[in-house]
C-alpha positions in Angstrom: 91.6 42.7 104.4 90.4 43.4 100.9 90.2 47.1 101.3 93.4 47.3 103.3 95.3 45.5 100.5 93.9 47.8 97.9 94.8 50.9 100.0 98.3 49.6 100.5 98.9 49.0 96.8 97.4 52.5 96.0 99.8 54.1 98.6 102.8 52.3 97.1 101.9 53.3 93.6 101.2 56.9 94.4 104.9 58.1 94.3 105.5 56.0 91.2 102.6 57.8 89.4 103.8 61.2 90.6 107.3 60.6 89.3 105.9 59.3 86.0 103.7 62.5 85.7 106.7 64.7 86.4 108.8 62.8 83.8 106.1 63.1 81.1 105.8 66.8 81.8 109.6 67.3 81.7 110.0 65.4 78.5 107.2 67.2 76.9 108.8 70.6 77.7 112.2 69.3 76.5 110.8 68.2 73.1 109.1 71.6 72.6 106.9 70.5 69.7 109.6 68.3 68.1 108.7 64.7 68.4 111.6 62.2 68.1 110.1 58.7 68.1 112.0 57.4 71.1 111.2 60.4 73.3 107.6 60.5 72.1 107.1 56.8 73.0 108.7 57.3 76.4 106.5 60.3 77.1 103.4 58.3 76.2 104.5 55.5 78.5 105.2 57.8 81.4 101.8 59.4 80.9 100.0 56.1 80.9 101.8 55.1 84.1 100.8 58.4 85.8 97.1 57.6 84.9 97.2 54.0 86.2 95.1 54.7 89.3 91.6 55.3 90.6 90.2 58.4 92.3 87.6 58.5 95.0 86.2 62.0 94.7 83.5 63.3 92.5 84.7 64.9 89.2 83.1 68.3 88.4 80.0 68.4 86.2 81.6 71.3 84.3 78.3 72.7 83.0 78.8 76.5 83.4 76.4 77.7 80.7 73.5 76.4 78.6 71.5 77.8 75.7 67.9 78.6 76.6 66.1 79.6 73.5 68.5 82.0 71.8 70.2 83.1 74.9 73.3 81.7 76.6 72.7 81.7 80.4 74.9 80.9 83.3 74.4 77.7 85.3 75.3 77.3 89.0 75.2 74.2 91.2 73.0 74.7 94.3 72.4 72.1 97.0 68.6 72.1 97.4 68.8 69.4 100.1 71.6 67.5 101.8 71.7 64.3 103.8 74.8 62.3 104.9 74.3 60.0 101.9 73.3 62.3 99.1 72.7 65.8 97.9 69.7 67.0 95.8 71.8 69.1 93.4 70.0 71.8 91.5 71.5 73.1 88.2 70.1 76.6 88.7 70.0 78.8 85.5 70.1 82.6 85.3 66.7 82.9 83.6 63.2 83.7 84.7 61.7 81.4 82.1 59.6 78.7 83.7 60.4 75.1 82.7 59.3 71.6 83.7 61.1 70.5 86.9 62.9 67.2 86.5 64.5 64.9 89.1 67.2 62.9 87.4 67.8 59.8 89.5 71.4 58.6 89.2 72.6 55.0 89.7 74.4 54.1 93.0 76.6 51.4 91.4 80.2 52.3 91.8 80.4 55.5 89.9 79.5 59.1 90.8 76.4 60.8 89.4 78.6 62.8 87.0 78.4 59.7 84.8 75.1 61.3 83.7 76.8 64.6 82.8 75.7 64.3 79.2 72.2 63.5 80.2 72.0 66.6 82.4 73.5 68.8 79.7 70.8 67.7 77.2 67.9 68.0 79.6 69.1 71.4 80.9 68.2 73.6 77.9 64.5 72.9 78.2 64.0 71.7 81.8 64.7 72.8 85.4 67.0 69.9 86.4 67.9 68.4 89.8 70.0 65.3 90.3 70.5 62.7 93.1 74.2 63.4 93.7 75.1 60.4 95.8 78.0 60.6 98.3 80.9 58.1 98.6 80.0 55.8 101.5 83.7 55.6 102.5 83.4 59.2 103.6 80.2 58.9 105.6 80.8 58.4 109.3 79.3 55.4 111.1 77.2 57.8 113.2 75.1 58.6 110.1 73.6 55.1 110.4 72.7 52.6 107.7 71.6 53.2 104.1 69.7 50.4 102.5 67.2 50.0 99.7 64.4 51.5 101.6 66.6 54.5 102.5 67.3 55.0 98.8 63.6 55.1 98.1 63.0 57.5 101.0 65.6 59.8 99.5 63.8 59.8 96.2 60.5 60.7 97.9 62.2 63.3 100.1 63.8 65.0 97.1 60.5 65.0 95.2 58.9 66.7 98.2 61.7 69.3 98.2 61.2 70.0 94.5 57.4 70.3 95.1 54.3 69.0 93.4 54.3 68.7 89.6 57.8 67.4 89.1 58.9 64.7 86.7 61.3 61.7 87.3 63.9 60.4 84.9 65.7 57.3 86.2 68.7 55.7 84.6 69.7 52.0 84.9 69.7 50.6 88.5 67.5 53.2 90.2 64.6 52.5 87.9 63.4 49.9 90.4 63.6 52.4 93.3 61.9 55.1 91.2 59.0 52.8 90.4 58.7 51.9 94.1 58.8 55.5 95.2 56.0 56.4 92.7 54.0 53.4 93.8 54.3 54.3 97.5 53.4 57.9 96.8 50.4 56.9 94.8 49.2 54.5 97.5 49.3 57.4 100.0 47.9 59.9 97.5 51.0 62.0 98.1 50.7 65.6 96.7 54.3 65.5 95.3 53.8 62.3 93.3 55.5 62.9 89.9 53.5 63.8 86.8 55.7 61.6 84.6 58.2 58.8 85.2 60.8 57.9 82.5 62.6 54.6 83.2 65.7 54.1 81.0 67.5 50.7 80.7 66.5 49.6 84.2 66.2 46.1 85.8 62.5 46.0 86.6 62.3 42.3 85.9 65.7 40.5 85.3 64.0 37.2 84.6 63.3 38.6 81.1 66.2 37.8 78.7 68.8 37.5 81.4 72.3 39.0 80.7 75.7 37.9 81.9 75.3 40.5 84.7 72.0 38.9 85.8 73.4 35.4 85.6 76.4 36.4 87.8 74.1 37.8 90.4 72.2 34.5 90.7 75.3 32.3 90.4 76.0 32.5 94.2 73.9 32.7 97.3 73.7 36.2 99.0 76.0 34.9 101.8 78.8 34.5 99.2 78.5 38.1 98.1 78.6 39.3 101.7 81.6 37.1 102.6 83.7 37.8 99.5 82.8 41.3 98.3 82.1 43.3 101.4 84.9 45.1 103.2 85.4 47.7 106.0 86.6 51.2 105.2 90.2 51.7 106.5 90.7 54.0 109.5 92.2 56.8 107.4 88.9 57.7 105.8 85.8 59.5 107.2 83.7 56.4 107.1 86.3 54.3 108.9 84.8 50.9 110.0 81.7 51.2 107.7 80.9 48.0 105.8 80.9 48.7 102.1 80.9 47.2 98.6 84.1 49.0 97.3 83.8 50.9 94.1 87.1 49.4 92.9 85.5 45.9 93.0 82.6 47.0 90.9 84.9 48.7 88.4 86.9 45.5 88.1 83.7 43.5 87.4 82.6 46.0 84.8 86.0 46.0 83.0 86.3 42.2 83.0 83.1 42.1 80.9 84.8 44.0 78.1 88.5 43.7 78.9 89.6 43.5 75.3 87.8 46.8 74.5 89.6 48.6 77.4 93.0 47.2 76.5 92.5 48.4 72.9 91.4 51.8 74.1 94.6 52.2 76.1 96.7 51.0 73.2 95.1 53.6 71.0 95.6 56.2 73.7 99.3 55.4 73.9 99.6 55.8 70.1 97.6 59.1 70.2 99.9 60.6 72.8 103.0 59.4 71.1 101.9 60.9 67.7 100.8 64.2 69.3 97.1 63.6 68.4 95.9 65.6 71.4 92.2 65.8 70.4 91.8 62.0 70.1 93.8 61.5 73.3 91.8 64.1 75.2 88.5 62.3 74.3 89.8 59.0 75.7 91.3 60.6 78.8 88.0 62.3 79.6 86.1 59.1 79.4 88.5 57.2 81.7 88.9 60.1 84.1 85.2 59.6 84.7 85.3 55.8 84.5 88.1 55.5 87.0 86.4 57.8 89.6 84.7 55.3 91.9 82.6 55.5 95.0 81.8 52.8 97.6 78.2 51.6 98.3 77.0 50.8 101.8 77.0 47.0 102.3 73.3 46.9 103.1 72.3 48.8 100.0 74.4 46.6 97.7 73.3 43.3 99.3 69.6 44.2 99.5 69.6 45.3 95.8 71.3 42.1 94.7 69.0 39.9 96.7 65.6 41.7 96.2 66.1 42.8 92.6 68.4 40.3 90.9 67.9 37.1 92.9 64.4 37.1 94.3 62.6 39.5 91.8 60.4 40.7 94.6 58.9 43.7 92.6 57.6 41.8 89.6 56.4 39.0 91.8 54.3 41.4 93.9 56.2 40.6 97.1 58.3 43.8 97.6 57.7 45.9 100.7 58.8 49.4 101.7 59.0 50.1 105.4 56.8 47.0 106.0 54.1 48.1 103.5 53.4 46.1 100.4 54.4 48.0 97.2 51.6 48.2 94.7 52.5 49.7 91.3 48.9 49.2 90.3 48.1 52.2 92.6 49.7 54.5 90.0 46.9 56.2 88.1 48.1 59.7 87.3 51.8 59.4 86.6 52.6 59.0 82.9 55.0 56.1 82.3 57.7 56.1 79.6 60.2 53.2 79.3 63.3 53.2 77.1 65.6 50.2 76.2 68.6 49.7 73.9 68.6 46.9 71.4 72.2 45.9 72.2 72.2 46.5 75.9 74.3 43.7 77.5 73.6 45.0 81.1 69.9 45.4 81.1 68.3 43.5 78.2 65.3 44.3 76.0 62.1 43.5 77.9 63.4 44.1 81.5 62.4 47.7 81.6 59.2 47.2 79.6 58.0 44.9 82.4 57.0 48.1 84.3 54.0 48.4 82.0 52.4 45.2 83.2 53.0 46.2 86.8 51.4 49.6 86.3 48.1 47.9 85.4 45.8 50.8 86.4 47.4 53.3 84.0 45.3 53.8 80.9 47.0 53.0 77.5 47.5 56.7 76.7 49.6 57.2 79.8 52.0 54.4 78.9 54.7 54.6 76.2 57.7 52.5 75.3 60.6 52.9 73.0 63.3 50.3 72.0 66.2 52.1 70.4 67.8 50.1 67.6 71.6 49.8 67.4 72.6 51.1 70.9 74.0 49.5 74.0 73.5 50.4 77.6 75.3 53.8 77.7 73.9 54.8 74.3 70.4 55.0 75.9 71.3 58.1 78.0 74.4 59.6 76.4 75.9 60.3 72.9 74.3 61.4 69.7 71.5 58.8 69.7 70.3 59.9 73.1 70.5 63.5 72.1 68.9 63.3 68.7 66.5 60.5 69.0 65.7 59.5 72.5 65.7 62.8 74.3 63.0 64.4 72.0 60.6 61.6 73.1 61.5 62.1 76.8 60.7 65.8 76.3 57.4 65.1 74.6 56.3 62.8 77.4 57.1 65.5 80.0 55.3 68.2 78.0 52.2 65.9 77.6 52.2 65.5 81.3 52.4 69.2 82.2 
């Protein structure tokens, strides 16, 4: 009933939000640049009401051009491979210049891959970029079958095969575990498409190290509790009707509850910005929450397996993880360069959790392993914002170039 209750509430609020949007637009036109306090405040209130809802479709990446060298070139999105659960999206540039091919592995944790828009934009100038553009599970028909942790890993391997030998991997947050598993499995099989380098950024390789509130919550209840209380079936009106999912709106609620005061303050400031006509400031906040409130559902099996294997049982660092019945051995990696990045103030994936990959990749020689702890940044600062762009990205680029 969880999903049905959410859907019913969303349906009830839809006309309310539509009317509020119309009212805000009408008042804005009526004021015509003149901003009486009462009407400005009312307009701001109407606009916030119109925005009080979630979306379930992927926002656009909006990257139409990029500067390559001294030339501005067009960028087009091209599906290099498609499965029911994800698209290998290629940001194809109108240039003949050869650049290192990079697979950016996006989290599957309640938001769309567009959350890495800034990461893509930064990489794109000097790399040939592909991204794992995950689909919303509520839109995937039951006939497509299951999608669990092993299926995620299989997609990473399949996408690397599609890109071809000599590619590089950059994984952000949750998929760092799957990326390391994929690289291990490919090394164990001497796969020709195993990546030249693997950058793991703020990922939970070993959550026993400096556990965060997120890690503690994952261990606070048995896995049966998660299944009984957080898993729902997609309502019949959607393409994935009947599929068991971990709803994106549940994950968003959990994320927001961790920093609820910050989100309340942001919306109070947005109200003031709109009322005062400070459009630039308001636009920046709106852009962030347009992305943040675009949610996707995870298949129940992927969510539950991830919680159990990564956050509760720590199978990878304990040497007990298997992929399709085969033991995963990171020590088999000998040619893929490893670079790990962590943020000093990361309250989702603490310092030391990603670094743990170095001990697991025991066969890599020291010159093939690098680590960086970025002072002063939290989780999102590792892969977006000025610090990512000016300090972290140059190191990622150098690792890729050293591996070419």
